[in-house]
matplotlib code that plots the C-alpha trace (Angstrom):
import matplotlib.pyplot as plt

x = [91.9, 93.0, 91.3, 93.1, 91.0, 92.2, 91.2, 91.8, 90.5, 90.8, 93.6, 97.2, 100.3, 102.5, 102.4, 103.1, 100.5, 97.4, 96.9, 94.2, 96.6, 99.4, 97.3, 96.5, 100.1, 101.3, 98.9, 99.9, 103.6, 103.0, 100.9, 102.6, 99.3, 97.7, 94.3, 92.3, 88.6, 86.3, 84.2, 82.2, 78.9, 76.5, 76.0, 72.6, 71.8, 72.9, 75.8, 78.6, 82.4, 82.0, 79.6, 82.1, 85.0, 82.9, 82.3, 86.1, 86.9, 84.3, 85.9, 89.4, 88.5, 86.4, 88.4, 91.9, 92.6, 92.3, 94.8, 97.3, 100.5, 103.4, 106.9, 109.4, 111.7, 115.3, 114.5, 111.9, 108.8, 106.0, 104.5, 101.3, 101.5, 98.2, 98.2, 96.1, 95.6, 96.7, 95.7, 94.5, 93.2, 90.0, 90.4, 87.9, 88.2, 86.4, 85.6, 82.7, 84.7, 84.3, 85.5, 88.7, 89.3, 88.7, 91.1, 93.7, 93.3, 93.7, 96.8, 98.7, 101.6, 101.2, 103.8, 102.6, 104.9, 103.5, 100.1, 96.9, 94.9, 92.0, 92.0, 88.8, 87.7, 84.6, 83.7, 82.4, 80.7, 79.7, 79.9, 77.7, 79.2, 78.0, 80.0, 82.1, 85.2, 86.9, 89.6, 90.8, 93.7, 92.7, 95.3, 92.9, 89.7, 88.0, 84.6, 82.7, 84.5, 83.7, 80.0, 80.1, 81.8, 79.3, 76.4, 77.8, 78.8, 75.3, 73.8, 76.7, 77.0, 78.5, 78.7, 82.3, 83.5, 83.0, 85.3, 89.0, 90.9, 94.1, 96.4, 94.4, 94.2, 98.0, 98.3, 96.0, 97.7, 101.1, 99.7, 99.7, 96.0, 96.8, 99.7, 97.6, 95.0, 97.6, 99.3, 96.0, 95.1, 98.5, 98.3, 95.0, 96.7, 99.6, 97.3, 95.4, 98.5, 100.1, 97.1, 95.6, 96.1, 98.7, 97.4, 95.8, 98.5, 99.7, 99.6, 100.5, 98.0, 97.6, 99.0, 96.8, 98.0, 97.7, 98.3, 95.3, 91.7, 88.5, 85.3, 81.8, 79.0, 75.5, 73.2, 69.5, 69.5, 72.0, 69.9, 66.7, 68.3, 70.1, 66.8, 65.2, 68.1, 68.2, 64.5, 64.9, 68.1, 68.3, 71.9, 72.9, 73.6, 77.3, 77.8, 75.5, 77.7, 80.8, 79.5, 78.6, 82.0, 83.8, 81.7, 82.5, 86.2, 86.2, 84.3, 86.5, 89.9, 89.6, 91.2, 89.6, 89.3, 89.2, 91.4, 90.1, 90.8, 87.7, 87.8, 86.6, 85.3, 86.3, 83.5, 82.0, 84.9, 84.7, 85.3, 85.4, 81.8, 81.6, 85.2, 86.3, 89.5, 90.7, 90.1, 89.3, 91.8, 91.7, 90.6, 91.9, 89.5, 89.4, 86.0, 85.5, 83.4, 84.1, 80.9, 78.7, 75.3, 74.9, 73.5, 76.6, 78.9, 76.9, 77.4, 81.1, 81.3, 79.6, 82.2, 85.1, 83.9, 83.4, 87.0, 88.3, 86.4, 87.6, 91.2, 91.2, 92.7, 96.5, 99.8, 100.2, 104.0, 103.8, 101.4, 103.6, 106.6, 104.6, 103.3, 106.8, 108.2, 105.5, 105.8, 109.6, 108.9, 106.0, 107.5, 107.7, 104.2, 102.5, 99.8, 96.1, 94.6, 91.1, 89.8, 86.2, 84.9, 81.2, 80.1, 76.4, 73.9, 71.5, 68.6, 68.7, 67.7, 65.3, 63.1, 59.9, 60.1, 61.2, 64.7, 65.1, 64.0, 66.5, 69.3, 68.6, 69.2, 72.7, 75.5, 79.2, 81.9, 85.7, 87.9, 91.7, 92.8, 96.6, 100.0, 101.2, 101.0, 97.6, 95.8, 95.2, 91.4, 89.7, 85.9, 83.9, 80.1, 78.0, 74.4, 73.1, 69.6, 67.7, 70.9, 74.2, 77.2, 80.3, 83.5, 86.4, 90.1, 92.0, 95.8, 96.0, 99.4, 97.7, 94.1, 92.6, 89.6, 87.6, 88.5, 87.7, 84.4, 83.6, 84.2, 81.7, 79.0, 79.4, 78.9, 75.6, 74.5, 75.4, 73.1, 70.3, 70.6, 70.5, 67.5, 65.5, 66.3, 64.0]
y = [98.4, 95.4, 92.0, 88.9, 86.7, 83.2, 81.4, 78.3, 77.2, 74.7, 75.0, 76.2, 76.3, 78.5, 79.2, 82.0, 84.8, 83.9, 86.0, 88.1, 88.8, 89.5, 92.2, 93.9, 93.7, 95.3, 98.2, 98.6, 98.7, 101.0, 103.5, 103.2, 102.6, 99.8, 100.2, 99.1, 98.1, 98.7, 101.2, 102.0, 100.3, 101.3, 98.5, 97.4, 98.4, 95.8, 94.5, 93.3, 93.1, 89.3, 89.5, 91.4, 89.2, 86.2, 87.8, 88.4, 84.8, 83.6, 85.6, 84.6, 80.9, 80.7, 82.6, 81.6, 85.0, 86.6, 84.1, 85.0, 86.9, 87.4, 86.0, 87.5, 85.3, 86.1, 88.0, 90.1, 88.4, 87.9, 84.6, 83.9, 82.0, 80.8, 79.9, 77.1, 79.0, 82.1, 85.1, 88.6, 91.6, 93.5, 97.1, 98.8, 102.6, 105.0, 107.8, 109.4, 109.5, 106.3, 108.1, 109.0, 105.3, 104.4, 107.1, 105.8, 102.2, 103.3, 105.4, 103.2, 101.3, 97.6, 94.9, 92.3, 89.7, 89.9, 91.7, 89.9, 91.3, 92.7, 95.4, 95.5, 97.7, 98.9, 102.4, 102.6, 105.8, 106.2, 102.4, 101.5, 100.0, 102.3, 101.4, 98.7, 99.8, 97.3, 97.6, 94.7, 94.6, 94.8, 92.0, 89.7, 90.4, 92.4, 94.1, 91.0, 88.8, 91.3, 91.1, 87.3, 87.6, 90.1, 88.0, 84.9, 86.6, 88.1, 84.6, 82.9, 80.3, 77.1, 75.1, 74.7, 77.6, 77.2, 77.9, 77.7, 79.4, 81.3, 78.4, 76.2, 78.9, 79.3, 75.5, 75.5, 78.6, 76.8, 73.8, 73.4, 74.3, 77.5, 78.3, 77.7, 80.2, 82.8, 82.4, 82.7, 85.9, 87.5, 86.8, 88.8, 91.6, 91.7, 91.9, 94.8, 96.6, 96.4, 97.5, 100.2, 103.8, 106.1, 107.5, 110.8, 113.3, 115.3, 119.0, 122.0, 122.0, 123.7, 121.2, 121.2, 120.7, 118.0, 116.2, 113.8, 114.9, 113.0, 113.9, 112.7, 112.9, 112.0, 111.3, 110.3, 110.3, 107.5, 104.7, 106.0, 106.2, 102.9, 101.2, 102.6, 101.4, 97.9, 97.4, 98.5, 96.7, 93.8, 94.8, 94.5, 97.7, 97.1, 96.9, 100.0, 102.0, 100.8, 101.9, 105.3, 105.7, 104.8, 107.4, 110.0, 109.3, 109.5, 112.8, 114.4, 113.1, 112.0, 108.6, 105.8, 102.9, 103.5, 101.3, 100.7, 98.6, 96.9, 95.7, 92.1, 90.2, 86.7, 85.2, 83.5, 81.1, 77.7, 77.7, 81.5, 82.5, 82.8, 82.7, 85.3, 86.3, 88.8, 87.4, 90.6, 91.6, 94.1, 93.1, 95.0, 95.9, 98.1, 99.6, 101.0, 104.1, 105.9, 107.3, 104.4, 105.1, 104.0, 100.6, 99.9, 101.0, 98.9, 95.8, 96.5, 97.1, 93.8, 91.9, 93.8, 93.3, 89.6, 89.2, 91.4, 89.3, 86.0, 87.2, 88.9, 85.9, 85.7, 85.9, 89.5, 89.4, 88.1, 90.9, 93.6, 92.3, 92.3, 95.8, 97.1, 95.4, 96.9, 100.3, 100.2, 99.6, 102.2, 105.0, 106.2, 107.8, 104.6, 103.3, 102.8, 106.1, 105.0, 102.5, 101.6, 99.7, 99.1, 98.1, 98.6, 95.9, 94.3, 96.5, 100.1, 102.6, 104.8, 107.6, 108.8, 111.6, 112.4, 112.1, 115.9, 116.4, 113.8, 115.5, 118.8, 117.1, 116.0, 117.2, 117.2, 118.3, 117.8, 117.6, 117.4, 113.8, 113.1, 113.6, 110.0, 108.0, 106.8, 106.1, 108.9, 108.5, 105.9, 105.8, 103.8, 103.4, 102.7, 102.7, 105.7, 106.6, 106.9, 107.7, 106.3, 107.7, 108.1, 108.6, 109.7, 109.9, 112.2, 112.8, 116.5, 116.1, 114.3, 115.5, 118.8, 118.8, 120.4, 117.6, 114.9, 116.6, 116.7, 112.9, 112.3, 114.7, 113.4, 109.9, 110.9, 112.9, 110.1, 107.7, 110.3, 111.1, 107.4, 106.8, 109.7, 109.0, 106.0]
z = [135.5, 133.3, 133.7, 132.4, 130.1, 129.3, 126.1, 124.1, 120.7, 117.9, 115.3, 115.8, 113.7, 111.5, 107.8, 105.3, 105.2, 103.1, 100.0, 101.7, 104.6, 102.1, 100.4, 103.7, 104.9, 101.6, 102.1, 105.7, 104.7, 101.7, 103.7, 107.0, 108.8, 110.9, 109.1, 112.2, 112.1, 115.1, 116.9, 120.1, 121.0, 123.8, 126.3, 127.5, 131.1, 133.6, 131.5, 133.8, 133.4, 133.5, 130.5, 128.4, 129.5, 128.4, 125.0, 124.6, 125.6, 123.1, 120.3, 121.1, 121.4, 118.3, 115.7, 114.7, 113.3, 116.8, 118.1, 115.3, 115.7, 113.3, 113.1, 110.7, 108.7, 108.2, 104.9, 106.7, 105.3, 107.8, 108.7, 110.6, 113.9, 115.4, 119.1, 120.6, 123.9, 125.7, 127.8, 126.8, 128.7, 129.0, 130.0, 132.3, 132.2, 134.5, 132.1, 130.2, 126.9, 124.9, 121.8, 123.5, 124.3, 120.7, 119.5, 121.9, 120.7, 117.1, 117.6, 120.1, 118.3, 117.7, 118.1, 115.6, 117.1, 120.7, 120.7, 119.9, 117.0, 119.1, 121.8, 123.8, 126.7, 128.5, 129.7, 133.3, 134.3, 138.0, 138.5, 135.4, 132.2, 129.3, 126.2, 124.6, 122.6, 120.3, 117.6, 115.4, 113.1, 109.4, 109.0, 111.0, 109.0, 106.3, 106.7, 105.4, 107.9, 110.6, 109.7, 110.0, 113.4, 114.8, 113.6, 115.3, 118.6, 118.9, 118.6, 120.5, 117.8, 119.1, 115.9, 114.5, 112.3, 108.6, 105.7, 105.1, 107.9, 106.9, 107.8, 105.5, 102.9, 102.9, 102.4, 99.4, 97.9, 98.1, 96.2, 92.4, 92.3, 94.1, 91.8, 88.7, 90.1, 90.8, 87.4, 85.6, 87.6, 86.9, 83.2, 83.2, 85.1, 82.7, 79.7, 81.2, 82.4, 79.0, 77.0, 79.3, 78.2, 79.9, 83.3, 83.8, 83.2, 86.2, 85.5, 87.7, 90.6, 93.9, 96.4, 99.5, 103.0, 104.1, 100.8, 101.0, 101.5, 102.3, 100.5, 101.3, 98.8, 100.1, 97.2, 97.5, 93.6, 93.2, 94.7, 93.0, 89.6, 90.1, 90.9, 87.8, 85.7, 87.3, 86.7, 83.1, 82.2, 84.5, 85.5, 89.1, 91.2, 91.4, 87.6, 87.2, 89.6, 87.9, 84.4, 85.7, 87.4, 84.1, 82.2, 84.9, 84.8, 81.0, 80.9, 83.5, 82.4, 78.8, 79.7, 77.7, 78.1, 81.8, 84.0, 87.5, 90.6, 92.1, 95.6, 95.3, 98.4, 96.9, 99.1, 96.1, 96.1, 97.6, 101.3, 101.7, 102.0, 105.8, 106.9, 109.5, 107.9, 105.2, 101.7, 99.7, 97.0, 94.2, 90.7, 87.7, 84.9, 81.7, 80.8, 77.3, 77.2, 73.9, 72.5, 73.5, 75.1, 78.8, 77.8, 75.8, 78.6, 81.0, 79.0, 78.7, 82.4, 83.1, 81.1, 82.5, 86.1, 85.6, 84.4, 87.2, 89.9, 88.4, 88.5, 91.9, 93.8, 93.6, 95.3, 96.3, 96.1, 92.5, 91.6, 93.2, 91.2, 88.0, 88.5, 89.2, 86.1, 83.8, 85.4, 84.8, 81.1, 80.8, 82.9, 86.5, 86.5, 85.3, 87.7, 88.0, 89.4, 90.2, 92.9, 93.5, 96.6, 96.4, 100.0, 99.5, 100.4, 97.9, 98.9, 97.6, 100.2, 98.3, 99.8, 98.0, 95.6, 92.0, 90.7, 90.2, 93.8, 94.9, 92.9, 94.7, 98.1, 97.3, 99.7, 99.2, 101.5, 102.0, 105.0, 105.5, 105.9, 106.1, 104.6, 104.5, 101.2, 99.9, 96.7, 94.1, 93.9, 96.0, 96.2, 98.6, 98.1, 101.2, 102.1, 104.1, 105.3, 102.0, 100.1, 98.7, 100.4, 98.3, 100.3, 98.2, 99.2, 96.9, 96.5, 95.7, 94.2, 91.4, 91.4, 92.6, 95.0, 92.2, 89.8, 92.4, 93.1, 89.4, 89.2, 92.1, 90.8, 87.2, 88.4, 90.0, 87.0, 84.6, 86.5, 86.6, 82.9, 82.0, 84.2, 82.9, 79.3, 79.4]

ax = plt.figure().add_subplot(projection="3d")
ax.plot(x, y, z, "-o")
ax.set_aspect("equal")
plt.show()
């Protein structure tokens, strides 16, 4: 059963994609995937269809990004089109398989010119609503924006939305101030791209099937060692992880200084702190390791990360053109191999016990992922129960599973060694 839900909200118009939207669109185009966000949530007993329809109406009315569809210009470039009002649907499915509904929402094709960015449904089992299922285009928001949205919908916030919406962002980005920001960022990118060492050489490796694999290292030692280092050095957890990642890459590949892409939230910028929209972009940094002790690498990582964050707000099309131009000059294999996305919160989840005991509880496993294009080595860091969870996506045409595993375990051991060294 499909229920029509009408909505209307403030703000409408058409503009080029904002820089954050451009970055997500470029990834979707490169990897051939929709990159949806979302999941399944149990519903409290007594929840009615009208309750959920009201929540969907609230979302669509409040957030411009959920009233946004695309229009393609004659040259094929996408533009954002925000509607002032419209109608969407809430699905009610009589099933006991909410995971199946989520999988269907994720795999069904999307028409970005006519579909709304959110698919929402409820599972009804023997007449009782049990689960809410929702999937949102990554083009509509990043994880930080989704967190703001969930917080506001739980409280049914009625105050006007804060922050620059994508229409307003696109206007600023087209201004001279926006152009200056992008030019400055791309000058930084060009300096790093032209001075970074050649990438990790590709040697003869067993090519797994499928090509890309997903690894998951669960480490109680990482938050414990990180807390010890933070208390001793005053460095923040993100910089500490970056320094350890750089040391691990250098030890495992010999590449030095280590070039890396850091996913940057950009929410420290004016007008972007609480906006429900995609504003994250990669920042490019170069971390010197050489024979420095961990304290020396940590200081270099701090400076490199600061520069990367400062210059992680730019016109994506201009960045893609720059990277292609430098790659043409430096050779077909030229690229940045390593990506790091630190999504942990400010509080480190530490369980009681010694560091050697925590190291002994580490787990690492791999599973097949996909054959379509993806990054060579992309590591996400998340909080787990009393542990840090490192999720690694590895392209086995360029890195073996043993090599990728070594990077993850060496990152962990680097932090532990530095913490125990005192």
